[in-house]
C-alpha positions, 0 to 999 in steps of 0.5 A: 499501499505504502509503495503504490502511493509514492509511486502514485505521487511520483507519477502525479510529480512527473506529469505536473513537472512535463506540463509546467515544461517549455518547449526546448530551442530548435536545432538549426538543421531541421531547416532549410530555405529556397534560395539560400542565399535569398535573390530579388526577382520583379522588386520582391525577396522570396523565399520557401523555407521547410522546417520540422518540429521532433518527434514527442517535441510539440505539447498537445496543449501548445501554440507556436507562433513562426515569424521570419524576420530579415535583420539588415547589416543597419540594426534594421528589420523587417518581419514577413507573414507568420504561421501558426502552428497547435498541439493535439489539444488546442481549438483553433483551426491552425495547422495541427501538429502531433506529440509523438509524430511530431510534423513538416511544414513549409512556408513562402515568405517575401519581403519588399526589396531595401537596397539595404538587404543587401547584407542580411541575415533570414531568422524565424523566430518562435513565440509560445504560449502554453497554458497562459504562459508566453515565451519564446524561444531562440531564433534559428538562421535559415539563409545568409543575405540578399542577392539582388543582380536582377535589381541592376536592370536599368529602367532610364536608357540613354543612347538609341535606347533612350526617349527619341524625337519626332524627325523633322521633314525639312529638305533643303533641296526641293524639286519642282515639276511643271508640265504642259502640253502641246497638241496637234491635228490629227496627221499633222506636226504643225506647231499651232500659236493657239497653242503655244500660247496657252496658259500652261506653256505662259507658266513654264517659260515664267518657271524658267525665266525665274528660275535664271534670276533667283540664287537659289533656283536651277533649273535641273532639266527641260525634255520634250515627249512627242507622241502620236495616237495608237490609230494607223499604220506604226510606220506613219506614226513613228515618222509623224511623231518623229516629226512632231519632236523636232517642231517643238524643239524648234519652237522651244528652242527660239522661246529660250533664245528670246529670253536669253537662257542657256538650257538645253533642250532633251527630246524623243518620241514615242511612235504611239502612246498605248500607255497614254491611252489606257490611262485616259481610257482607265480615266473615262466613261466611254461604253464597253472600257473594261471590254477595250482594257481586257483587249489591252491586257491581252495583246501586245502587237499595235496592230492587232491591239487597233483591229480589235478595239475598231471591232468594238464599232460601238465605242471606236467613235466615241474614243476618235473624238476623246481619247485620241485626239489628247495623245497627239501631243507634244509633253513638256516637263520643266524640273527645277531644283529649289534650293533651302536655306542653308545650316548656318542662316536656319541656326541664326534664325532660329535665334534672331526672327524664329517667325522667319522659318517654317516649322520643319525649317524650325524642328531641324535648327533644333537639330544643329546644335547639341546643348540642351538648353538651347535645343529646349529654345527651340523646341518651346519656340515651335509649340508658341509658332504652332502650338497643335505641333507634336513634335514640340512637346514630344521632342521637349519631353527627348530632352528632359529625359535625356537631362535625367528630368523624370517629372518634366520629360512627362509632362511633355509626353502628355501634351504630346498625346494629347494631340495624337494619342496614337502617336507611336513615338511620343508612346515609347517616351511616356513608357520609358517615363512610366518604367523608370517611375515604376509604374509598370501597368503604365508602360505595358500599356504605353509600349503597347501603342507603341507598335511603329516607333523609332526606339528600341522595343525589344528593349523597352518592353524586354526591360518591363518584362524583366522587372516584373519577373515574366523572364520568359516573355523578356528572354523572346522580346530581346531577341537581337538586343545587345544591351545591357538589360539584355545580359543582365536577363541572361545572367538571371536565366544562367546563360553565360555564354551569351550574356558575354557576347552581348555585352561585348556586342554593346553599343556604348559600354558603361560602367554597368558592362563592365560590372555585369563582366565582372558578375560573369566572370566570378559565376564562371570562376573566372577570377582574373575577369572578375578583377579586371572587370570591376577595374574597368567599373571602378574606374568609369563609376566609383560607386560600384566599388562600395557596391561590389564590397558588399554583392554576395557574387563577389562573396568568395572574393571579399577577402582577397588582397587583390579584390579588397585593393579596387573597392577600397 
């Protein structure tokens, strides 16, 4: 009886002791993080943590809250979304962990990336509640640092990948064509007075005199093309067309002598003007017009054509009255070159008297200077003189973008799109601004409206997909693109040889080009490549030294003297 009492008391003490005992600290080996180190993607630091509660560990009345905490080297920390687990006797809706069997679990963690996370550690913190008693377990470290290589994407572009102007249509040399016809009577080649006194002949003569006297005009050519209508024998028409050519040339040379013009006339003849016949037929309302046009397409022999058309007796009289007389002619063509203002004149007037220039000349003037303030002054003047000119506002925005003034660029592009919402270049530029400001939704919309732009839409769209974490679409968009961002995407996709080739082909290499080349070298165990490219990056941009000193891409080199010499 005494022994039984002692046993009962011992059991009660054991039960009481076990019920009051705290859960012990958990071994770090029970936890893994994928990935480790952590990595950024689309501005986020995401990871999946798997953990295990050992057998006979989780008390039946306990509730354990597991909170991921990213601790940064500056003393700050960021907490992720906690997960809650409960023992078998707890009434609740959280995941139940068996006391006897223990249990495994996984939890997804996500943090908004900030640069301070580059040097950091991911911990799990455990808060326990059991029978109204609360306490904490020792936190467990599950991952070291954050590889932020995806954040190297350049969202402000320059050169051929940056904002684009909408080009001017300025043409310095303009060709002006003046035409006149001299008509002849059937089977005759005499140049009649009634023909040469016509308004078109007078206008042509006036143009020749004007070109002779003007400093900025010159006659490029004066041509005569003489014809016979396609009726009658071919031999007869050949002789007739040739005589018309000679008579017209004689008349024109006499006229040039009167006005003291040294021009040389170029002349030729065509026996039968079937091309002219077809054009006039197509414009006419002659009966059986389609049938006649089919004859022209079916036969090439001129005599057979004439026979077949004459067989269409109902239409031939109308053809003889309306079409053929217009083909008995000599056609005169005067080509005059008008030379516009010189670059010096345009640049000077843009500053002193811009209203004396056309819109095309003003827009062209902006391309004659490399100074941003002078470009902007000209664009503002274009906007003042031509308030509905989209190019003024778009090109103002382009200058602001190139100078790094993104807010003013945004305002200018908005004004351009208010004039023409569908303009491809303005949409492209507005998309670049949205991308630079991190507004991915707007960037996507603008780029979707930018088909046909002069900008590098493939690089822009690829950068958008890169920024939003869709690497597959980014790769498809950037095929054939040789930019830093295209190489960065290849690095993230572990296509290191391709990235190396892309970086070697970048049009205007900069510090980022060299920095990315160093990353490729680090990932492919090319120590010399790491050092040489980092040196080049730091030489171009000193800030690269501080970045490399904390970049986990180079962690295995941090303690080497050669590395320290570069980044210190």
